[in-house]
RODO-211402 format. One line per field, with one value per atom (N, C-alpha, C): x, y, z; atom name; chain. Coordinates in steps of 0.1 Angstrom, whole numbers, always signed. Layout:
px	[X; ...] .
py	[Y; ...] .
pz	[Z; ...] .
name	[CA; ...] .
chain	[A; ...] .
***
This chain:
px	[-85; -91; -98; -108; -114; -106; -107; -99; -102; -92; -93; -100; -102; -108; -98; -102; -94; -85; -72; -63; -50; -46; -33; -22; -12; -1; +7; +9; +17; +11; -2; -9; -12; -10; -14; -4; -1; +7; -1; -1; -8; +1; -3; +4; +0; +10; +8; +14; +10; +17; +26; +39; +49; +49; +43; +45; +35; +24; +13; +16; +14; +15; +4; -2; -13; -9; -12; -9; -18; -13; -21; -21; -32; -32; -26; -23; -18; -4; +2; +16; +25; +37; +46; +49; +47; +50; +39; +28; +17; +12; +10; +5; -10; -18; -32; -36; -39; -42; -55; -64; -77; -75; -64; -62; -53; -50; -42; -50; -43; -49; -41; -47; -39; -44; -35; -37; -27; -31; -23; -11; +1; +12; +18; +28; +33; +43; +49; +60; +61; +66; +69; +56; +57; +46; +48; +37; +38; +29; +34; +26; +23; +10; +6; -1; +2; -5; -7; -15; -17; -4; +0; +13; +25; +23; +35; +33; +44; +43; +57; +57; +70; +69; +79; +80; +89; +84; +91; +93; +104; +107; +121; +125; +138; +148; +160; +171; +178; +174; +181; +184; +174; +175; +180; +183; +187; +175; +172; +160; +160; +171; +172; +174; +176; +178; +167; +160; +149; +153; +144; +147; +135; +139; +129; +131; +121; +122; +110; +112; +101; +100; +88; +85; +74; +76; +67; +67; +55; +54; +58; +62; +67; +76; +84; +94; +89; +97; +93; +94; +86; +87; +94; +100; +106; +95; +83; +72; +69; +69; +67; +78; +90; +102; +101; +98; +97; +86; +75; +64; +68; +75; +80; +90; +99; +108; +100; +90; +82; +75; +71; +65; +75; +87; +98; +102; +103; +106; +96; +83; +73; +73; +79; +80; +93; +100; +111; +125; +127; +140; +149; +161; +171; +177; +177; +183; +176; +179; +172; +182; +181; +188; +178; +182; +173; +177; +168; +172; +181; +187; +196; +188; +193; +186; +194; +186; +192; +193; +201; +204; +191; +182; +170; +161; +161; +153; +160; +173; +180; +179; +175; +174; +164; +153; +143; +148; +156; +162; +172; +180; +190; +183; +172; +165; +159; +157; +151; +161; +174; +185; +192; +191; +198; +212; +221; +235; +238; +247; +251; +259; +254; +260; +270; +266; +275; +271; +281; +279; +280; +273; +272; +275; +282; +283; +269; +265; +253; +258; +255; +259; +247; +249; +238; +243; +234; +237; +226; +230; +219; +214; +220; +215; +217; +226; +229; +239; +250; +261; +262; +257; +256; +268; +272; +283; +278; +287; +283; +280; +272; +269; +278; +289; +299; +296; +288; +285; +270; +265; +250; +245; +233; +226; +213; +206; +194; +185; +172; +162; +165; +165; +167; +154; +156; +145; +144; +132; +131; +142; +145; +155; +169; +171; +184; +186; +176; +176; +187; +188; +199; +213; +215; +228; +230; +219; +220; +224; +218; +221; +235; +239; +253; +263; +261; +269; +269; +257; +255; +263; +263; +270; +285; +290; +304; +308; +299; +303; +302; +294; +291; +295; +298; +301; +289; +290; +278; +266; +269; +258; +250; +256; +249; +244; +246; +241; +226; +220; +206; +202; +191; +184; +173; +165; +154; +144; +141; +131; +137; +150; +157; +157; +160; +160; +146; +136; +122; +119; +123; +120; +128; +140; +147; +140; +135; +128; +115; +108; +95; +96; +107; +109; +104; +102; +98; +86; +78; +66; +70; +81; +86; +101; +104; +118; +123; +136; +142; +153; +152; +161; +169; +182; +190; +202; +207; +219; +228; +241; +250; +260; +265; +276; +277; +288; +290; +282; +276; +270; +258; +251; +240; +243; +256; +260; +257; +257; +255; +268; +274; +286; +283; +272; +268; +253; +247; +233; +230; +219; +215; +200; +195; +181; +180; +173; +171; +156; +153; +140; +137; +124; +120; +107; +106; +94; +92; +83; +81; +93; +99; +111; +124; +123; +135; +138; +151; +156; +165; +167; +175; +182; +195; +202; +200; +190; +187; +198; +204; +213; +222; +235; +244; +254; +257; +267; +275; +288; +296; +304; +304; +312; +327; +333; +347; +356; +355; +364; +361; +349; +345; +347; +352; +354; +364; +363; +371; +371; +359; +357; +346; +340; +329; +315; +314; +300; +293; +299; +292; +288; +297; +295; +283; +282; +271; +257; +256; +243; +239; +249; +247; +242; +250; +246; +232; +229; +216; +205; +207; +197; +196; +207; +206; +199; +201; +194; +179; +176; +161; +155; +162; +156; +154; +164; +163; +152; +150; +139; +125; +124; +112; +111; +119; +118; +123; +131; +137; +147; +148; +157; +170; +170; +182; +182; +193; +194; +203; +200; +207; +212; +224; +229; +236; +236; +245; +253; +264; +273; +281; +286; +294; +307; +312; +324; +336; +336; +348; +347; +335; +333; +341; +354; +362; +358; +356; +353; +340; +330; +317; +318; +325; +326; +333; +343; +351; +342; +333; +324; +314; +308; +298; +304; +316; +323; +326; +330; +334; +321; +310; +297; +291; +297; +292; +285; +285; +279; +289; +283; +291; +286; +296; +291; +284; +274; +267; +273; +272; +279; +274; +261; +256; +253; +259; +257; +245; +245; +234; +240; +232; +237; +226; +231; +223; +225; +214; +214; +209; +212; +208; +208; +202; +201; +197; +201; +196; +182; +175; +161; +159] .
py	[-90; -77; -74; -66; -62; -53; -53; -44; -29; -21; -7; +1; -4; +3; +7; +15; +19; +30; +27; +37; +36; +45; +44; +43; +34; +31; +44; +52; +64; +75; +73; +84; +80; +67; +63; +53; +54; +44; +38; +25; +18; +12; +13; +6; -8; -17; -31; -40; -53; -65; -70; -69; -71; -86; -95; -109; -113; -107; -112; -108; -117; -115; -124; -119; -126; -129; -141; -145; -138; -137; -130; -137; -138; -145; -136; -124; -115; -118; -110; -111; -109; -115; -112; -98; -94; -80; -70; -75; -65; -59; -46; -38; -37; -42; -41; -31; -19; -8; -11; -18; -21; -30; -37; -46; -41; -28; -23; -25; -29; -31; -24; -20; -14; -19; -18; -22; -14; -10; -2; -10; -3; -8; +5; +3; +15; +23; +17; +25; +20; +29; +27; +25; +25; +24; +13; +8; -2; +0; -2; -3; -17; -20; -34; -36; -46; -50; -65; -70; -84; -91; -100; -107; -101; -91; -86; -73; -68; -56; -50; -37; -29; -21; -23; -15; -3; +8; +21; +28; +34; +42; +48; +54; +59; +48; +50; +40; +43; +35; +35; +49; +57; +70; +81; +78; +88; +95; +107; +114; +116; +117; +119; +107; +95; +83; +73; +69; +60; +46; +37; +23; +16; +7; +0; -15; -22; -37; -43; -51; -56; -71; -76; -90; -93; -104; -108; -123; -128; -142; -146; -136; -138; -127; -128; -118; -104; -94; -80; -75; -64; -57; -44; -38; -24; -14; -16; -7; -6; -18; -18; -10; -13; -6; +9; +13; +28; +35; +28; +34; +35; +25; +26; +38; +40; +51; +64; +65; +77; +80; +70; +72; +77; +72; +76; +91; +94; +107; +118; +114; +124; +125; +116; +118; +125; +130; +139; +133; +120; +114; +118; +119; +123; +111; +100; +87; +76; +64; +52; +40; +31; +19; +7; -4; -16; -25; -35; -46; -55; -65; -74; -82; -82; -87; -99; -109; -120; -115; -121; -117; -115; -125; -125; -113; -109; -97; -84; -84; -72; -67; -75; -71; -60; -60; -50; -37; -37; -25; -19; -28; -22; -15; -20; -14; -1; +1; +13; +23; +21; +30; +28; +17; +14; +8; +10; +4; -3; -12; -20; -11; -10; -3; -12; -24; -33; -47; -56; -70; -77; -88; -95; -110; -116; -130; -136; -147; -154; -168; -172; -185; -193; -206; -215; -225; -230; -240; -251; -264; -274; -279; -274; -277; -291; -298; -312; -312; -305; -305; -291; -290; -277; -274; -262; -259; -260; -263; -263; -249; -249; -236; -236; -229; -229; -218; -209; -198; -196; -192; -190; -178; -179; -168; -166; -154; -152; -144; -144; -137; -122; -115; -101; -94; -85; -77; -63; -57; -43; -34; -36; -28; -30; -41; -43; -36; -30; -24; -14; -5; +6; -1; -11; -18; -25; -32; -39; -29; -18; -8; -2; -1; +3; -7; -20; -30; -30; -28; -27; -16; -4; +7; +6; -2; -5; -15; -24; -35; -32; -22; -19; -5; -3; +11; +19; +33; +41; +38; +35; +33; +21; +11; -2; -3; +6; +5; +6; -2; -2; +10; +15; +24; +16; +23; +16; +10; +17; +12; +0; +1; -10; -23; -21; -32; -39; -31; -36; -43; -38; -44; -58; -58; -71; -82; -78; -88; -92; -83; -86; -90; -92; -95; -109; -118; -132; -135; -145; -148; -151; -158; -161; -157; -152; -147; -150; -151; -153; -143; -135; -124; -127; -130; -134; -125; -124; -116; -125; -122; -129; -119; -122; -114; -117; -112; -114; -105; -110; -102; -93; -99; -91; -81; -79; -70; -76; -68; -73; -73; -84; -85; -89; -96; -100; -102; -101; -104; -110; -117; -123; -123; -120; -121; -132; -143; -154; -155; -157; -157; -170; -174; -185; -182; -188; -187; -201; -209; -222; -230; -237; -245; -238; -225; -217; -208; -208; -200; -189; -179; -167; -162; -160; -151; -137; -130; -117; -107; -108; -98; -105; -103; -107; -96; -93; -83; -86; -84; -87; -74; -70; -58; -61; -52; -55; -60; -54; -58; -72; -77; -91; -101; -98; -108; -118; -130; -142; -147; -144; -149; -159; -162; -172; -166; -153; -147; -148; -144; -145; -159; -169; -183; -187; -182; -187; -182; -170; -165; -171; -174; -180; -195; -202; -216; -217; -208; -208; -206; -197; -195; -207; -213; -225; -237; -239; -249; -246; -234; -230; -233; -230; -233; -248; -256; -271; -277; -271; -276; -274; -264; -261; -266; -276; -283; -275; -265; -258; -266; -266; -274; -267; -254; -246; -232; -227; -213; -206; -193; -184; -172; -167; -154; -147; -134; -127; -117; -113; -104; -96; -85; -77; -84; -82; -88; -85; -73; -69; -73; -79; -83; -96; -95; -107; -114; -106; -112; -120; -114; -120; -133; -132; -144; -155; -152; -162; -169; -161; -166; -176; -172; -180; -193; -192; -204; -214; -208; -216; -223; -217; -223; -232; -235; -245; -239; -226; -221; -222; -224; -225; -215; -209; -198; -205; -198; -202; -196; -202; -196; -182; -180; -167; -159; -147; -139; -130; -119; -109; -95; -86; -72; -62; -51; -40; -30; -24; -15; -1; +9; +22; +31; +43; +53; +66; +77; +90; +92; +101; +104; +118] .
pz	[+13; +12; -1; -1; -14; -22; -35; -43; -39; -40; -36; -47; -59; -70; -80; -90; -101; -97; -94; -90; -97; -106; -113; -104; -107; -98; -95; -106; -104; -96; -92; -85; -70; -67; -53; -48; -36; -29; -18; -17; -7; +4; +16; +27; +27; +32; +28; +38; +36; +42; +31; +33; +22; +17; +24; +21; +10; +9; +0; -15; -24; -38; -45; -55; -61; -76; -80; -94; -104; -116; -127; -140; -147; -159; -171; -168; -178; -181; -190; -194; -183; -182; -171; -169; -156; -152; -156; -162; -166; -153; -154; -143; -144; -135; -135; -124; -128; -118; -111; -118; -112; -100; -98; -87; -76; -77; -66; -53; -42; -29; -19; -8; +3; +17; +26; +40; +49; +61; +69; +75; +75; +84; +90; +98; +106; +98; +88; +81; +67; +58; +44; +36; +23; +14; +4; -1; -11; -23; -35; -47; -49; -52; -54; -67; -74; -86; -86; -95; -95; -99; -91; -94; -87; -79; -73; -65; -59; -51; -51; -48; -47; -34; -25; -13; -15; -11; -13; +0; +2; +14; +14; +25; +26; +28; +23; +25; +38; +48; +61; +66; +67; +73; +64; +51; +42; +36; +39; +34; +19; +13; -1; -10; -3; -11; -9; -19; -18; -19; -14; -14; -22; -31; -39; -37; -32; -31; -37; -48; -56; -54; -52; -52; -62; -69; -80; -82; -87; -89; -103; -111; -125; -129; -140; -143; -144; -139; -139; -153; -156; -169; -166; -176; -174; -171; -176; -173; -158; -151; -137; -130; -134; -127; -129; -142; -145; -137; -135; -127; -112; -107; -94; -92; -102; -102; -102; -110; -110; -97; -90; -77; -67; -67; -59; -62; -75; -79; -74; -75; -70; -55; -48; -33; -29; -39; -36; -34; -37; -36; -47; -45; -55; -62; -55; -61; -54; -59; -54; -55; -45; -45; -44; -49; -48; -37; -34; -26; -34; -28; -35; -46; -58; -70; -76; -80; -88; -103; -110; -124; -132; -131; -139; -135; -123; -118; -122; -124; -126; -140; -150; -164; -166; -160; -161; -155; -145; -139; -148; -155; -164; -175; -180; -191; -187; -174; -168; -163; -167; -164; -152; -145; -133; -137; -128; -129; -116; -117; -105; -95; -83; -72; -64; -62; -54; -58; -59; -61; -48; -46; -33; -36; -26; -25; -21; -27; -22; -18; -6; +0; +5; +5; +9; +19; +27; +37; +36; +35; +34; +47; +58; +72; +76; +69; +73; +84; +82; +92; +98; +110; +117; +126; +127; +136; +151; +160; +174; +180; +190; +197; +209; +208; +219; +230; +226; +236; +236; +247; +249; +242; +237; +231; +239; +236; +243; +233; +236; +228; +229; +218; +219; +224; +233; +239; +232; +234; +228; +234; +247; +254; +248; +240; +234; +221; +216; +202; +200; +210; +209; +208; +217; +217; +204; +199; +186; +175; +174; +164; +165; +178; +180; +174; +176; +171; +155; +150; +136; +130; +136; +131; +132; +141; +142; +131; +128; +119; +104; +101; +87; +83; +71; +66; +66; +66; +68; +59; +46; +37; +40; +46; +48; +63; +71; +85; +86; +95; +97; +107; +104; +114; +121; +129; +136; +126; +116; +106; +99; +95; +88; +96; +109; +118; +119; +120; +121; +108; +96; +84; +82; +88; +87; +95; +106; +115; +108; +101; +95; +81; +75; +61; +57; +67; +64; +74; +70; +79; +93; +95; +109; +110; +122; +124; +138; +139; +152; +154; +165; +167; +180; +179; +190; +192; +204; +207; +216; +217; +225; +230; +242; +248; +263; +269; +283; +292; +303; +313; +307; +298; +292; +282; +279; +268; +254; +244; +230; +223; +221; +213; +199; +196; +183; +183; +171; +170; +156; +155; +142; +141; +129; +126; +115; +119; +110; +106; +94; +89; +82; +81; +73; +66; +54; +46; +40; +45; +41; +44; +34; +36; +33; +30; +27; +39; +43; +54; +50; +58; +55; +67; +66; +76; +71; +77; +73; +76; +88; +93; +104; +103; +113; +115; +127; +130; +143; +143; +155; +158; +171; +175; +171; +164; +160; +171; +183; +194; +198; +195; +199; +188; +177; +166; +170; +164; +166; +181; +187; +201; +202; +191; +190; +191; +192; +194; +180; +169; +156; +153; +155; +153; +161; +173; +182; +177; +173; +168; +154; +146; +133; +135; +144; +147; +153; +162; +168; +157; +148; +138; +129; +125; +116; +123; +136; +143; +144; +146; +146; +133; +122; +109; +107; +111; +109; +117; +130; +138; +132; +123; +117; +103; +99; +87; +75; +77; +65; +59; +45; +38; +34; +33; +29; +35; +39; +43; +34; +31; +23; +30; +26; +32; +21; +21; +12; +19; +13; +20; +9; +12; +3; -1; -13; -18; -9; -3; +5; +20; +23; +37; +40; +42; +44; +57; +67; +80; +80; +74; +73; +64; +53; +44; +52; +59; +67; +77; +84; +94; +87; +76; +70; +65; +59; +54; +66; +77; +89; +95; +93; +97; +88; +76; +67; +54; +53; +41; +29; +17; +5; -6; -12; -22; -34; -39; -51; -63; -75; -86; -90; -89; -93; -80; -80; -68; -70; -62; -63; -66; -68; -70; -64; -59; -56; -66; -71; -83; -78; -86; -82; -94; -93; -103; -97; -104; -100; -105; -97; -101; -106] .
name	[N; CA; C; N; CA; C; N; CA; C; N; CA; C; N; CA; C; N; CA; C; N; CA; C; N; CA; C; N; CA; C; N; CA; C; N; CA; C; N; CA; C; N; CA; C; N; CA; C; N; CA; C; N; CA; C; N; CA; C; N; CA; C; N; CA; C; N; CA; C; N; CA; C; N; CA; C; N; CA; C; N; CA; C; N; CA; C; N; CA; C; N; CA; C; N; CA; C; N; CA; C; N; CA; C; N; CA; C; N; CA; C; N; CA; C; N; CA; C; N; CA; C; N; CA; C; N; CA; C; N; CA; C; N; CA; C; N; CA; C; N; CA; C; N; CA; C; N; CA; C; N; CA; C; N; CA; C; N; CA; C; N; CA; C; N; CA; C; N; CA; C; N; CA; C; N; CA; C; N; CA; C; N; CA; C; N; CA; C; N; CA; C; N; CA; C; N; CA; C; N; CA; C; N; CA; C; N; CA; C; N; CA; C; N; CA; C; N; CA; C; N; CA; C; N; CA; C; N; CA; C; N; CA; C; N; CA; C; N; CA; C; N; CA; C; N; CA; C; N; CA; C; N; CA; C; N; CA; C; N; CA; C; N; CA; C; N; CA; C; N; CA; C; N; CA; C; N; CA; C; N; CA; C; N; CA; C; N; CA; C; N; CA; C; N; CA; C; N; CA; C; N; CA; C; N; CA; C; N; CA; C; N; CA; C; N; CA; C; N; CA; C; N; CA; C; N; CA; C; N; CA; C; N; CA; C; N; CA; C; N; CA; C; N; CA; C; N; CA; C; N; CA; C; N; CA; C; N; CA; C; N; CA; C; N; CA; C; N; CA; C; N; CA; C; N; CA; C; N; CA; C; N; CA; C; N; CA; C; N; CA; C; N; CA; C; N; CA; C; N; CA; C; N; CA; C; N; CA; C; N; CA; C; N; CA; C; N; CA; C; N; CA; C; N; CA; C; N; CA; C; N; CA; C; N; CA; C; N; CA; C; N; CA; C; N; CA; C; N; CA; C; N; CA; C; N; CA; C; N; CA; C; N; CA; C; N; CA; C; N; CA; C; N; CA; C; N; CA; C; N; CA; C; N; CA; C; N; CA; C; N; CA; C; N; CA; C; N; CA; C; N; CA; C; N; CA; C; N; CA; C; N; CA; C; N; CA; C; N; CA; C; N; CA; C; N; CA; C; N; CA; C; N; CA; C; N; CA; C; N; CA; C; N; CA; C; N; CA; C; N; CA; C; N; CA; C; N; CA; C; N; CA; C; N; CA; C; N; CA; C; N; CA; C; N; CA; C; N; CA; C; N; CA; C; N; CA; C; N; CA; C; N; CA; C; N; CA; C; N; CA; C; N; CA; C; N; CA; C; N; CA; C; N; CA; C; N; CA; C; N; CA; C; N; CA; C; N; CA; C; N; CA; C; N; CA; C; N; CA; C; N; CA; C; N; CA; C; N; CA; C; N; CA; C; N; CA; C; N; CA; C; N; CA; C; N; CA; C; N; CA; C; N; CA; C; N; CA; C; N; CA; C; N; CA; C; N; CA; C; N; CA; C; N; CA; C; N; CA; C; N; CA; C; N; CA; C; N; CA; C; N; CA; C; N; CA; C; N; CA; C; N; CA; C; N; CA; C; N; CA; C; N; CA; C; N; CA; C; N; CA; C; N; CA; C; N; CA; C; N; CA; C; N; CA; C; N; CA; C; N; CA; C; N; CA; C; N; CA; C; N; CA; C; N; CA; C; N; CA; C; N; CA; C; N; CA; C; N; CA; C; N; CA; C; N; CA; C; N; CA; C; N; CA; C; N; CA; C; N; CA; C; N; CA; C; N; CA; C; N; CA; C; N; CA; C; N; CA; C; N; CA; C; N; CA; C; N; CA; C; N; CA; C; N; CA; C; N; CA; C; N; CA; C; N; CA; C; N; CA; C; N; CA; C; N; CA; C; N; CA; C; N; CA; C; N; CA; C; N; CA; C; N; CA; C; N; CA; C; N; CA; C; N; CA; C; N; CA; C; N; CA; C; N; CA; C; N; CA; C; N; CA; C; N; CA; C; N; CA; C; N; CA; C; N; CA; C; N; CA; C; N; CA; C; N; CA; C; N; CA; C; N; CA; C; N; CA; C] .
chain	[A; A; A; A; A; A; A; A; A; A; A; A; A; A; A; A; A; A; A; A; A; A; A; A; A; A; A; A; A; A; A; A; A; A; A; A; A; A; A; A; A; A; A; A; A; A; A; A; A; A; A; A; A; A; A; A; A; A; A; A; A; A; A; A; A; A; A; A; A; A; A; A; A; A; A; A; A; A; A; A; A; A; A; A; A; A; A; A; A; A; A; A; A; A; A; A; A; A; A; A; A; A; A; A; A; A; A; A; A; A; A; A; A; A; A; A; A; A; A; A; A; A; A; A; A; A; A; A; A; A; A; A; A; A; A; A; A; A; A; A; A; A; A; A; A; A; A; A; A; A; A; A; A; A; A; A; A; A; A; A; A; A; A; A; A; A; A; A; A; A; A; A; A; A; A; A; A; A; A; A; A; A; A; A; A; A; A; A; A; A; A; A; A; A; A; A; A; A; A; A; A; A; A; A; A; A; A; A; A; A; A; A; A; A; A; A; A; A; A; A; A; A; A; A; A; A; A; A; A; A; A; A; A; A; A; A; A; A; A; A; A; A; A; A; A; A; A; A; A; A; A; A; A; A; A; A; A; A; A; A; A; A; A; A; A; A; A; A; A; A; A; A; A; A; A; A; A; A; A; A; A; A; A; A; A; A; A; A; A; A; A; A; A; A; A; A; A; A; A; A; A; A; A; A; A; A; A; A; A; A; A; A; A; A; A; A; A; A; A; A; A; A; A; A; A; A; A; A; A; A; A; A; A; A; A; A; A; A; A; A; A; A; A; A; A; A; A; A; A; A; A; A; A; A; A; A; A; A; A; A; A; A; A; A; A; A; A; A; A; A; A; A; A; A; A; A; A; A; A; A; A; A; A; A; A; A; A; A; A; A; A; A; A; A; A; A; A; A; A; A; A; A; A; A; A; A; A; A; A; A; A; A; A; A; A; A; A; A; A; A; A; A; A; A; A; A; A; A; A; A; A; A; A; A; A; A; A; A; A; A; A; A; A; A; A; A; A; A; A; A; A; A; A; A; A; A; A; A; A; A; A; A; A; A; A; A; A; A; A; A; A; A; A; A; A; A; A; A; A; A; A; A; A; A; A; A; A; A; A; A; A; A; A; A; A; A; A; A; A; A; A; A; A; A; A; A; A; A; A; A; A; A; A; A; A; A; A; A; A; A; A; A; A; A; A; A; A; A; A; A; A; A; A; A; A; A; A; A; A; A; A; A; A; A; A; A; A; A; A; A; A; A; A; A; A; A; A; A; A; A; A; A; A; A; A; A; A; A; A; A; A; A; A; A; A; A; A; A; A; A; A; A; A; A; A; A; A; A; A; A; A; A; A; A; A; A; A; A; A; A; A; A; A; A; A; A; A; A; A; A; A; A; A; A; A; A; A; A; A; A; A; A; A; A; A; A; A; A; A; A; A; A; A; A; A; A; A; A; A; A; A; A; A; A; A; A; A; A; A; A; A; A; A; A; A; A; A; A; A; A; A; A; A; A; A; A; A; A; A; A; A; A; A; A; A; A; A; A; A; A; A; A; A; A; A; A; A; A; A; A; A; A; A; A; A; A; A; A; A; A; A; A; A; A; A; A; A; A; A; A; A; A; A; A; A; A; A; A; A; A; A; A; A; A; A; A; A; A; A; A; A; A; A; A; A; A; A; A; A; A; A; A; A; A; A; A; A; A; A; A; A; A; A; A; A; A; A; A; A; A; A; A; A; A; A; A; A; A; A; A; A; A; A; A; A; A; A; A; A; A; A; A; A; A; A; A; A; A; A; A; A; A; A; A; A; A; A; A; A; A; A; A; A; A; A; A; A; A; A; A; A; A; A] .
***
């Protein structure tokens, strides 16, 4: 797309394709307002500068809590984070939480007044030794979405539950995705969203109905996703989960994931 013109970041939000990012010869994290670009999507907004983007919107249906997800080809600057905070504040949010951040990305947020809200395990799978698929899975249909969200709400605490927009974002977070469900007689006992970007794979979301745990449904949707990744030449899969999610951690370990030394964190601050 052609540049949108000279538009200060703090005054304009552009709708976007969240996957694109453009390199910049300037200093790391430098904000080039002349290079802001915009393109229509159905939900949420994005600030874009050369070398990165920031997706802004409500946090999973919370009208007063904003969400900030930043992608960049080079380290972020505090200036970029503070301008994103200003954009969220002007849209009326009372607080903001971030996407899961690696340590290097978190430093600019700390300097902008953010604190750690939750720490996460980060696990990896080399896709060499895959778990068996002991139960059948099927492609999720649009008519399954209400049942999928019901399972998600049972599996996660209120703050982490997905709404319809969050589910759509999880499916669209990577260039290619696989959305599968499993359960008896067409019901949804578990679901998984698996994504891939080049040779990197991600378990974007996995949830199992509590009454259906330890029956093989979670293992089935995870194993299905891992096999899909390997068929497409992916070399490694990543997944993160909350420190207190013992059931999820046990599932991932049983499927061959191994914890990485450095975890992730979700950060937040009042606006």
